[in-house]
Steps between C-alpha positions, in 0.01 A plus 500: 500500500146642496190299412469691172858411399473128578379275221553182703503447877583157641404461865613211722487248217541129576518223241633146482588225259456127542751219496367185329380213716775242562480127585526419871604180678239228444399630158283785634533859381590793716249781485593775258745732673480876461795733510478874565612690191383855576496589868340833588622710206396866479608768251364766266569567133439847355349572162777494243762374748757229424532286813750216526454183705812294557585184690643153461316213331225360722453815710142552377546753219317303231220399738452867587496591130238234425277626782534862389415403141203306641622170363508357855305578816642639825424353840432843646577868458385772263599587142373851438532590132375853435279455808359160394584205725601237247529236773122482516494346149615139471778430253271278294259791450754776441510445123145637480555798732465848344849596628675196347655692209651757739743248656715281277797271560813408306629156592855381560524249215337627180521158333308341789236774508437512124285236330741307270219440247414866451678785327640813660212692340245276674679531834474880487145494359360263763458754787359753252231251397419394857534824693429774245274323245723597207461324167557547129707794376503672839649188660772470236594867524526488880717186486732665247527820703571308821763282332676805360489665841714216639725511190372171360510490118180431308668204329535321836128500580429189290761296689432256781698519826761241399582712194587803714817587688484543877494878467228489234285265706543728802379794291192302395426437868533872577284593199230254610493665844495853354227433242197561729652831624575413865586749773707249700751263343638218717823352362621175656874480415438561128872535421635211709546260207653757262863581434639830625473697174140392435415564866630859477292568190187367664554711815544811284180412315306462826631832631387672181157336505449603860571864416294494181194326643512615863510140619546390857746209504575232757826344383595175673856371496768328707758750373539839666725607213220451245231661714698817568516570123122529476345568840470806721434301815576142605345253744720219631319174574624208705304196623169657406558836669618845393822555696632819339385786278652806340643665193716250307822699524457544876436128547801423284738734682357500855290185552316495831420129521772230490317316222494816287875526556538145364303589187700819449827312542397261221475783245822522292700818548727619223803723555475856378667577169846654527 
């Protein structure tokens, strides 16, 4: 992949998360212990590409996503987004960076990520107010257009999260991320809590949005079967490292790493119709 094709280049990225301090013998506290979560990860993502990242729970996928979205800081390494090293900006300052609107994230649990006191309209409008200075009629029109783009009915925009189904809440989360017109969308297991039929509809929606908007997508999941429906290329992560990479069908049929073979074996196979 040439420099001109790459939207994002991750180079030797290291990150960690902390375990809480625990009581020790004598009533003293152990020092906070740090665990490696991302251990020397490198990869590139092309403009408009759909890249999957799969691995078991606890392997570092969500930590990596948070670092890439600049919600958490790496220990070391480079995050080159369109030639800009995002790692030089602390997570606490990223909200004010001029590139903030270009990278957006969709979280795993829409109910947890949406403010229960605010309507779906407000959730979608918030990044437009903060990142694009929209207000008044222009704000309302952009919210309506974005909601319709994710197939969310106008009548649902006045509802709060608890009044929405899981699929509807997930669409609000996607609309919120799309509102400021990003170039890179990071999705952290956005379909994990949905039933199979709703999951399929959401994957089809994401595929259509990617084609329509020219989005680059990093789709994170523990399920190779889900990722291969959306992504052109897949990274396999285990214990903080990328252990395999390739086209999803090739990884599914001819896995190179034993762990990839385990993931492929877990995908249901249905007999061909007679």
